[in-house]
ZADO-1210 file (C-alpha; in nm, 4 decimals, padded with zeros to 6 digits):
<atoms>
<atom x="-00.0219" y="00.0035" z="00.0157" code="MET" pos="1"/>
<atom x="00.1325" y="00.2993" z="-00.1347" code="THR" pos="2"/>
<atom x="00.1839" y="00.5895" z="00.2013" code="THR" pos="3"/>
<atom x="00.1232" y="00.9465" z="00.2743" code="ALA" pos="4"/>
<atom x="00.5379" y="01.0145" z="00.3152" code="ALA" pos="5"/>
<atom x="00.5405" y="00.7967" z="-00.0107" code="GLU" pos="6"/>
<atom x="00.2706" y="01.0203" z="-00.1718" code="LEU" pos="7"/>
<atom x="00.4587" y="01.3635" z="-00.0669" code="SER" pos="8"/>
<atom x="00.7670" y="01.2865" z="-00.2441" code="ASP" pos="9"/>
<atom x="00.7000" y="01.3286" z="-00.6070" code="PRO" pos="10"/>
<atom x="01.0163" y="01.1416" z="-00.6600" code="GLY" pos="11"/>
<atom x="00.8181" y="00.8171" z="-00.5162" code="LEU" pos="12"/>
<atom x="00.5414" y="00.6171" z="-00.7194" code="SER" pos="13"/>
<atom x="00.1497" y="00.7667" z="-00.6850" code="VAL" pos="14"/>
<atom x="-00.1440" y="00.5569" z="-00.7574" code="ALA" pos="15"/>
<atom x="-00.1403" y="00.3865" z="-01.0561" code="GLY" pos="16"/>
<atom x="00.2137" y="00.3514" z="-01.1469" code="MET" pos="17"/>
<atom x="00.4222" y="00.0983" z="-01.0421" code="THR" pos="18"/>
<atom x="00.7460" y="00.0858" z="-00.7604" code="GLU" pos="19"/>
<atom x="00.9818" y="00.1187" z="-01.0891" code="THR" pos="20"/>
<atom x="00.8097" y="00.3689" z="-01.2736" code="GLU" pos="21"/>
<atom x="00.8714" y="00.6991" z="-01.2833" code="PRO" pos="22"/>
<atom x="00.6681" y="00.9853" z="-01.2890" code="LEU" pos="23"/>
<atom x="00.6400" y="01.1867" z="-01.6089" code="PRO" pos="24"/>
<atom x="00.8443" y="01.4881" z="-01.6402" code="PRO" pos="25"/>
<atom x="00.7003" y="01.8324" z="-01.5548" code="ALA" pos="26"/>
<atom x="00.6592" y="02.0809" z="-01.8652" code="VAL" pos="27"/>
<atom x="00.8049" y="02.4380" z="-01.8694" code="ILE" pos="28"/>
<atom x="00.7935" y="02.4835" z="-02.1531" code="GLY" pos="29"/>
<atom x="00.7725" y="02.4585" z="-02.5426" code="SER" pos="30"/>
<atom x="00.9448" y="02.5241" z="-02.8788" code="LEU" pos="31"/>
<atom x="00.9424" y="02.4666" z="-03.2299" code="SER" pos="32"/>
<atom x="01.2541" y="02.5253" z="-03.4372" code="PRO" pos="33"/>
<atom x="01.0489" y="02.7999" z="-03.6098" code="SER" pos="34"/>
<atom x="01.0056" y="03.0076" z="-03.2517" code="ARG" pos="35"/>
<atom x="01.3609" y="02.8499" z="-03.1317" code="ALA" pos="36"/>
<atom x="01.5108" y="03.0294" z="-03.4566" code="ALA" pos="37"/>
<atom x="01.2876" y="03.3044" z="-03.3785" code="ASP" pos="38"/>
<atom x="01.4009" y="03.3518" z="-03.0245" code="PHE" pos="39"/>
<atom x="01.8190" y="03.3228" z="-03.1185" code="LYS" pos="40"/>
<atom x="01.7260" y="03.6317" z="-03.3610" code="SER" pos="41"/>
<atom x="01.5085" y="03.8873" z="-03.2534" code="CYS" pos="42"/>
<atom x="01.3103" y="03.7974" z="-02.8213" code="PRO" pos="43"/>
<atom x="01.0910" y="04.0756" z="-02.8964" code="LEU" pos="44"/>
<atom x="00.9093" y="03.8496" z="-03.2379" code="LEU" pos="45"/>
<atom x="00.9230" y="03.5644" z="-03.0224" code="TYR" pos="46"/>
<atom x="00.6625" y="03.7707" z="-02.7896" code="ARG" pos="47"/>
<atom x="00.5078" y="03.8957" z="-03.0860" code="PHE" pos="48"/>
<atom x="00.4150" y="03.5735" z="-03.2309" code="ARG" pos="49"/>
<atom x="00.4933" y="03.3535" z="-02.9449" code="THR" pos="50"/>
<atom x="00.2902" y="03.5814" z="-02.6157" code="ILE" pos="51"/>
<atom x="00.1466" y="03.7860" z="-02.7634" code="ASP" pos="52"/>
<atom x="-00.0223" y="03.5774" z="-03.0585" code="ARG" pos="53"/>
<atom x="-00.0430" y="03.8328" z="-03.3009" code="LEU" pos="54"/>
<atom x="-00.2195" y="03.7477" z="-03.6570" code="PRO" pos="55"/>
<atom x="00.0028" y="03.7064" z="-03.9358" code="GLU" pos="56"/>
<atom x="-00.1365" y="03.7507" z="-04.2673" code="ALA" pos="57"/>
<atom x="-00.0362" y="03.4551" z="-04.4965" code="PRO" pos="58"/>
<atom x="00.1817" y="03.5378" z="-04.7606" code="SER" pos="59"/>
<atom x="00.1758" y="03.3559" z="-05.1814" code="ALA" pos="60"/>
<atom x="00.5611" y="03.2378" z="-05.1008" code="ALA" pos="61"/>
<atom x="00.4336" y="03.1082" z="-04.8066" code="ALA" pos="62"/>
<atom x="00.1590" y="02.9259" z="-04.9053" code="THR" pos="63"/>
<atom x="00.3106" y="02.8505" z="-05.1977" code="ARG" pos="64"/>
<atom x="00.6243" y="02.6744" z="-04.9959" code="GLY" pos="65"/>
<atom x="00.2631" y="02.4902" z="-04.8138" code="THR" pos="66"/>
<atom x="00.1606" y="02.3915" z="-05.0933" code="LEU" pos="67"/>
<atom x="00.4471" y="02.2294" z="-05.2427" code="VAL" pos="68"/>
<atom x="00.5467" y="02.0906" z="-04.9267" code="HIS" pos="69"/>
<atom x="00.2085" y="01.8980" z="-04.9878" code="ALA" pos="70"/>
<atom x="00.2467" y="01.7646" z="-05.3234" code="VAL" pos="71"/>
<atom x="00.5900" y="01.6551" z="-05.2406" code="LEU" pos="72"/>
<atom x="00.4725" y="01.4577" z="-04.9453" code="GLU" pos="73"/>
<atom x="00.1935" y="01.3323" z="-05.1543" code="GLN" pos="74"/>
<atom x="00.3867" y="01.1886" z="-05.4457" code="LEU" pos="75"/>
<atom x="00.5669" y="00.9311" z="-05.2719" code="PHE" pos="76"/>
<atom x="00.1796" y="00.8075" z="-05.2203" code="ASP" pos="77"/>
<atom x="00.2013" y="00.7255" z="-05.5535" code="LEU" pos="78"/>
<atom x="00.3786" y="00.3497" z="-05.6367" code="PRO" pos="79"/>
<atom x="00.7358" y="00.4003" z="-05.7671" code="ALA" pos="80"/>
<atom x="00.7080" y="00.4224" z="-06.1460" code="ALA" pos="81"/>
<atom x="00.5063" y="00.6702" z="-06.0746" code="GLU" pos="82"/>
<atom x="00.6221" y="00.9510" z="-05.9864" code="ARG" pos="83"/>
<atom x="00.7080" y="01.2094" z="-06.2753" code="THR" pos="84"/>
<atom x="00.7290" y="01.5540" z="-06.2831" code="ILE" pos="85"/>
<atom x="00.3887" y="01.5315" z="-06.4902" code="ALA" pos="86"/>
<atom x="00.2272" y="01.2945" z="-06.1777" code="ALA" pos="87"/>
<atom x="00.3708" y="01.6012" z="-05.9120" code="ALA" pos="88"/>
<atom x="00.2030" y="01.9442" z="-06.1433" code="GLN" pos="89"/>
<atom x="-00.1396" y="01.6982" z="-06.1661" code="ALA" pos="90"/>
<atom x="-00.1440" y="01.6835" z="-05.8045" code="LEU" pos="91"/>
<atom x="-00.1411" y="02.0743" z="-05.7579" code="LEU" pos="92"/>
<atom x="-00.5174" y="02.1889" z="-05.7771" code="PRO" pos="93"/>
<atom x="-00.6379" y="01.9170" z="-05.5908" code="ASP" pos="94"/>
<atom x="-00.3502" y="02.0447" z="-05.2729" code="ALA" pos="95"/>
<atom x="-00.4635" y="02.3438" z="-05.3628" code="TRP" pos="96"/>
<atom x="-00.8200" y="02.3396" z="-05.3021" code="ALA" pos="97"/>
<atom x="-00.7313" y="02.0996" z="-05.0630" code="HIS" pos="98"/>
<atom x="-00.4836" y="02.4000" z="-04.8496" code="LEU" pos="99"/>
<atom x="-00.8396" y="02.6212" z="-04.9138" code="CYS" pos="100"/>
<atom x="-01.0565" y="02.3725" z="-04.7346" code="GLU" pos="101"/>
<atom x="-00.8160" y="02.3577" z="-04.4975" code="GLU" pos="102"/>
<atom x="-00.7222" y="02.7572" z="-04.4344" code="SER" pos="103"/>
<atom x="-00.9914" y="02.9955" z="-04.6142" code="PRO" pos="104"/>
<atom x="-00.7741" y="03.3156" z="-04.5199" code="GLU" pos="105"/>
<atom x="-00.5541" y="03.1884" z="-04.8036" code="VAL" pos="106"/>
<atom x="-00.8246" y="03.2292" z="-05.0640" code="VAL" pos="107"/>
<atom x="-00.8074" y="03.6750" z="-05.0192" code="GLU" pos="108"/>
<atom x="-00.4097" y="03.6030" z="-05.1662" code="LEU" pos="109"/>
<atom x="-00.6099" y="03.7040" z="-05.5089" code="PHE" pos="110"/>
<atom x="-00.8775" y="03.8705" z="-05.3797" code="PRO" pos="111"/>
<atom x="-01.0747" y="03.9500" z="-05.7257" code="GLY" pos="112"/>
<atom x="-00.8486" y="03.7722" z="-05.9559" code="ASP" pos="113"/>
<atom x="-00.9811" y="03.6717" z="-06.2414" code="SER" pos="114"/>
<atom x="-00.8150" y="03.3511" z="-06.2541" code="GLY" pos="115"/>
<atom x="-00.4758" y="03.4324" z="-06.4422" code="ASP" pos="116"/>
<atom x="-00.2687" y="03.5285" z="-06.0844" code="ALA" pos="117"/>
<atom x="-00.3677" y="03.1989" z="-05.9036" code="LEU" pos="118"/>
<atom x="-00.2868" y="03.0603" z="-06.2408" code="ALA" pos="119"/>
<atom x="00.0213" y="03.2230" z="-06.2411" code="GLU" pos="120"/>
<atom x="00.1201" y="03.1916" z="-05.8985" code="TRP" pos="121"/>
<atom x="-00.0211" y="02.8017" z="-05.9761" code="LEU" pos="122"/>
<atom x="00.2735" y="02.7641" z="-06.2279" code="HIS" pos="123"/>
<atom x="00.5732" y="02.9187" z="-06.0032" code="SER" pos="124"/>
<atom x="00.5109" y="02.6553" z="-05.7707" code="ALA" pos="125"/>
<atom x="00.5317" y="02.4049" z="-06.0784" code="GLY" pos="126"/>
<atom x="00.8081" y="02.5182" z="-06.1561" code="ALA" pos="127"/>
<atom x="00.9272" y="02.4082" z="-05.7875" code="LEU" pos="128"/>
<atom x="00.8687" y="02.0953" z="-05.8739" code="LEU" pos="129"/>
<atom x="01.0090" y="02.1012" z="-06.1279" code="GLU" pos="130"/>
<atom x="01.3228" y="02.1827" z="-05.9765" code="THR" pos="131"/>
<atom x="01.2922" y="01.9103" z="-05.7133" code="TYR" pos="132"/>
<atom x="01.2978" y="01.6299" z="-05.9866" code="PHE" pos="133"/>
<atom x="01.6922" y="01.6942" z="-06.0908" code="THR" pos="134"/>
<atom x="01.7438" y="01.7050" z="-05.6986" code="LEU" pos="135"/>
<atom x="01.6859" y="01.4148" z="-05.6948" code="GLU" pos="136"/>
<atom x="01.5015" y="01.0473" z="-05.8515" code="ASP" pos="137"/>
<atom x="01.1742" y="00.9646" z="-05.6218" code="PRO" pos="138"/>
<atom x="01.1275" y="00.6900" z="-05.8266" code="THR" pos="139"/>
<atom x="01.4591" y="00.5667" z="-05.6232" code="ARG" pos="140"/>
<atom x="01.3542" y="00.6759" z="-05.2928" code="LEU" pos="141"/>
<atom x="01.1047" y="00.5171" z="-04.9949" code="GLU" pos="142"/>
<atom x="01.0997" y="00.7391" z="-04.7192" code="PRO" pos="143"/>
<atom x="01.0345" y="00.6368" z="-04.3462" code="ALA" pos="144"/>
<atom x="00.8931" y="00.8945" z="-04.2855" code="ALA" pos="145"/>
<atom x="00.7155" y="01.1628" z="-04.4302" code="ARG" pos="146"/>
<atom x="00.5937" y="01.5293" z="-04.2376" code="GLU" pos="147"/>
<atom x="00.6488" y="01.2937" z="-03.9357" code="GLU" pos="148"/>
<atom x="00.6091" y="01.4336" z="-03.5929" code="ARG" pos="149"/>
<atom x="00.8595" y="01.4096" z="-03.3707" code="VAL" pos="150"/>
<atom x="00.8171" y="01.5484" z="-02.9587" code="GLU" pos="151"/>
<atom x="01.0416" y="01.4825" z="-02.6898" code="ILE" pos="152"/>
<atom x="01.0740" y="01.6699" z="-02.3085" code="VAL" pos="153"/>
<atom x="01.4288" y="01.7497" z="-02.2261" code="ILE" pos="154"/>
<atom x="01.4863" y="01.9025" z="-01.8284" code="ASP" pos="155"/>
<atom x="01.1235" y="01.9900" z="-01.8210" code="GLY" pos="156"/>
<atom x="01.1743" y="02.1698" z="-02.2397" code="LEU" pos="157"/>
<atom x="00.9478" y="02.0147" z="-02.5046" code="ARG" pos="158"/>
<atom x="01.0958" y="02.0292" z="-02.7937" code="LEU" pos="159"/>
<atom x="00.8185" y="01.9356" z="-03.1004" code="ARG" pos="160"/>
<atom x="00.8660" y="01.9981" z="-03.4995" code="GLY" pos="161"/>
<atom x="00.7407" y="01.8179" z="-03.7993" code="TYR" pos="162"/>
<atom x="01.0223" y="01.6462" z="-04.0236" code="ILE" pos="163"/>
<atom x="00.9258" y="01.7144" z="-04.4051" code="ASP" pos="164"/>
<atom x="01.1257" y="01.3549" z="-04.4903" code="ARG" pos="165"/>
<atom x="01.3329" y="01.0810" z="-04.2416" code="VAL" pos="166"/>
<atom x="01.5174" y="00.8289" z="-04.5076" code="ASP" pos="167"/>
<atom x="01.6851" y="00.5517" z="-04.2983" code="ILE" pos="168"/>
<atom x="01.9031" y="00.3088" z="-04.5493" code="SER" pos="169"/>
<atom x="01.9745" y="-00.0885" z="-04.5191" code="PRO" pos="170"/>
<atom x="02.2498" y="-00.0178" z="-04.2791" code="ALA" pos="171"/>
<atom x="01.9800" y="00.1932" z="-04.0456" code="GLY" pos="172"/>
<atom x="02.2033" y="00.4711" z="-04.0938" code="ASP" pos="173"/>
<atom x="01.8908" y="00.8158" z="-04.0579" code="ILE" pos="174"/>
<atom x="01.9261" y="01.1093" z="-04.2720" code="ARG" pos="175"/>
<atom x="01.6180" y="01.4099" z="-04.1982" code="ILE" pos="176"/>
<atom x="01.5868" y="01.5887" z="-04.5446" code="VAL" pos="177"/>
<atom x="01.4030" y="01.9368" z="-04.6088" code="ASP" pos="178"/>
<atom x="01.2281" y="02.1590" z="-04.8669" code="TYR" pos="179"/>
<atom x="01.2958" y="02.4757" z="-04.9009" code="LYS" pos="180"/>
<atom x="01.1592" y="02.6609" z="-05.1392" code="THR" pos="181"/>
<atom x="01.3220" y="02.9856" z="-05.1732" code="GLY" pos="182"/>
<atom x="01.7153" y="03.0229" z="-05.3053" code="ALA" pos="183"/>
<atom x="02.0134" y="02.8594" z="-05.0683" code="SER" pos="184"/>
<atom x="02.1738" y="03.0817" z="-04.8629" code="PRO" pos="185"/>
<atom x="02.5839" y="03.2255" z="-04.8913" code="ARG" pos="186"/>
<atom x="02.7861" y="03.0669" z="-04.6332" code="GLU" pos="187"/>
<atom x="02.7608" y="03.3075" z="-04.4180" code="ALA" pos="188"/>
<atom x="02.4558" y="03.2528" z="-04.3190" code="PHE" pos="189"/>
<atom x="02.4595" y="02.8546" z="-04.3327" code="GLU" pos="190"/>
<atom x="02.4699" y="02.8193" z="-03.9892" code="ALA" pos="191"/>
<atom x="02.1258" y="02.9663" z="-03.9311" code="LYS" pos="192"/>
<atom x="01.9570" y="02.7011" z="-04.1606" code="ALA" pos="193"/>
<atom x="02.1342" y="02.3913" z="-04.0380" code="LEU" pos="194"/>
<atom x="01.9226" y="02.5442" z="-03.7160" code="PHE" pos="195"/>
<atom x="01.5731" y="02.3927" z="-03.7435" code="GLN" pos="196"/>
<atom x="01.7737" y="02.0286" z="-03.8840" code="MET" pos="197"/>
<atom x="02.0238" y="02.0207" z="-03.5708" code="LYS" pos="198"/>
<atom x="01.6619" y="02.0592" z="-03.3696" code="PHE" pos="199"/>
<atom x="01.5546" y="01.7550" z="-03.5544" code="TYR" pos="200"/>
<atom x="01.8389" y="01.6000" z="-03.5313" code="ALA" pos="201"/>
<atom x="01.8612" y="01.6341" z="-03.1358" code="LEU" pos="202"/>
<atom x="01.4970" y="01.5150" z="-03.1023" code="VAL" pos="203"/>
<atom x="01.5484" y="01.1943" z="-03.2906" code="LEU" pos="204"/>
<atom x="01.8734" y="01.0640" z="-03.1310" code="TRP" pos="205"/>
<atom x="01.7193" y="01.1453" z="-02.7951" code="ARG" pos="206"/>
<atom x="01.3838" y="00.9382" z="-02.9212" code="THR" pos="207"/>
<atom x="01.5473" y="00.6733" z="-03.1122" code="ARG" pos="208"/>
<atom x="01.8964" y="00.6413" z="-02.9651" code="GLY" pos="209"/>
<atom x="02.0754" y="00.7477" z="-03.2541" code="ALA" pos="210"/>
<atom x="02.2541" y="01.0289" z="-03.4402" code="VAL" pos="211"/>
<atom x="02.1674" y="01.1334" z="-03.8025" code="PRO" pos="212"/>
<atom x="02.4179" y="01.0179" z="-04.0145" code="ARG" pos="213"/>
<atom x="02.2807" y="01.3817" z="-04.2278" code="GLN" pos="214"/>
<atom x="02.1019" y="01.6413" z="-04.2776" code="LEU" pos="215"/>
<atom x="02.0174" y="01.7633" z="-04.5992" code="ARG" pos="216"/>
<atom x="01.7980" y="02.0461" z="-04.6650" code="LEU" pos="217"/>
<atom x="01.6955" y="02.0664" z="-05.0573" code="MET" pos="218"/>
<atom x="01.6317" y="02.4401" z="-05.2061" code="TYR" pos="219"/>
<atom x="01.3797" y="02.4484" z="-05.5077" code="LEU" pos="220"/>
<atom x="01.4365" y="02.7521" z="-05.6125" code="ALA" pos="221"/>
<atom x="01.7469" y="02.7464" z="-05.6959" code="ASP" pos="222"/>
<atom x="01.8522" y="02.3983" z="-05.7814" code="GLY" pos="223"/>
<atom x="02.1249" y="02.3872" z="-05.5041" code="ASP" pos="224"/>
<atom x="02.1683" y="02.1784" z="-05.1808" code="THR" pos="225"/>
<atom x="02.3102" y="02.2061" z="-04.8242" code="LEU" pos="226"/>
<atom x="02.4092" y="01.8593" z="-04.6096" code="THR" pos="227"/>
<atom x="02.5794" y="01.8483" z="-04.3029" code="TYR" pos="228"/>
<atom x="02.6933" y="01.5675" z="-04.0761" code="VAL" pos="229"/>
<atom x="02.6517" y="01.6180" z="-03.7150" code="PRO" pos="230"/>
<atom x="02.7832" y="01.4721" z="-03.4400" code="ASP" pos="231"/>
<atom x="02.6956" y="01.3402" z="-03.0114" code="ALA" pos="232"/>
<atom x="02.9416" y="01.6490" z="-02.8614" code="ASP" pos="233"/>
<atom x="02.7323" y="01.9173" z="-03.1127" code="GLU" pos="234"/>
<atom x="02.4271" y="01.7493" z="-03.0623" code="LEU" pos="235"/>
<atom x="02.5114" y="01.8549" z="-02.6313" code="ASN" pos="236"/>
<atom x="02.6227" y="02.1669" z="-02.7226" code="ARG" pos="237"/>
<atom x="02.3052" y="02.2626" z="-02.9411" code="PHE" pos="238"/>
<atom x="02.0833" y="02.1286" z="-02.6680" code="GLU" pos="239"/>
<atom x="02.2073" y="02.3593" z="-02.3786" code="ARG" pos="240"/>
<atom x="02.1414" y="02.6486" z="-02.6997" code="THR" pos="241"/>
<atom x="01.8054" y="02.5406" z="-02.6500" code="LEU" pos="242"/>
<atom x="01.8074" y="02.5802" z="-02.2888" code="HIS" pos="243"/>
</atoms>
């Protein structure tokens, strides 16, 4: 039977838990990679977005990024041999319609449009998809996960986010892939670009017990890639940075 002394000690068992089962950690805060990057670059921006929750109107560029990500996720639902440029382009209209249903505010990006501006914008999304096919051959890939939600609590800090794609080789090596619809950064800004990827690498390391073998950013505006190989010491330092 659990005694009063045991109940007063948060490190001991409580009703419904075994003697060896620890209490769940208390969560003192939550961070996504984008909000962590906001705070690192501008604490006031972090306050506006996370604490004050000031509304932000959708932009055409950000919405196009969301649309392209959705199509690339759906592309891998197709049989390998059918993952072609034409198939990706064909997915765009339905993906746009679904986005409008989920986020009706994006329709306001084209108020009173006769259709020309929307058609041009969709064409620009299609051009980004074409660039993707110059960077890799999706018919030769079978991702382990797409748009995977990852989350872990470390010392009271909840780290959470969505990874565009996780590839796992036959040998068990993990690669984290992220699609970017902008242009690749100049060398001086590569560390900022990799911040999000190190965040995901840390969470996967802590949840799966293996440091990802490679982090890969794919820039669809200019057809460039940025690859990085993390190690455990670096991810430990990154964890301290997040705290």
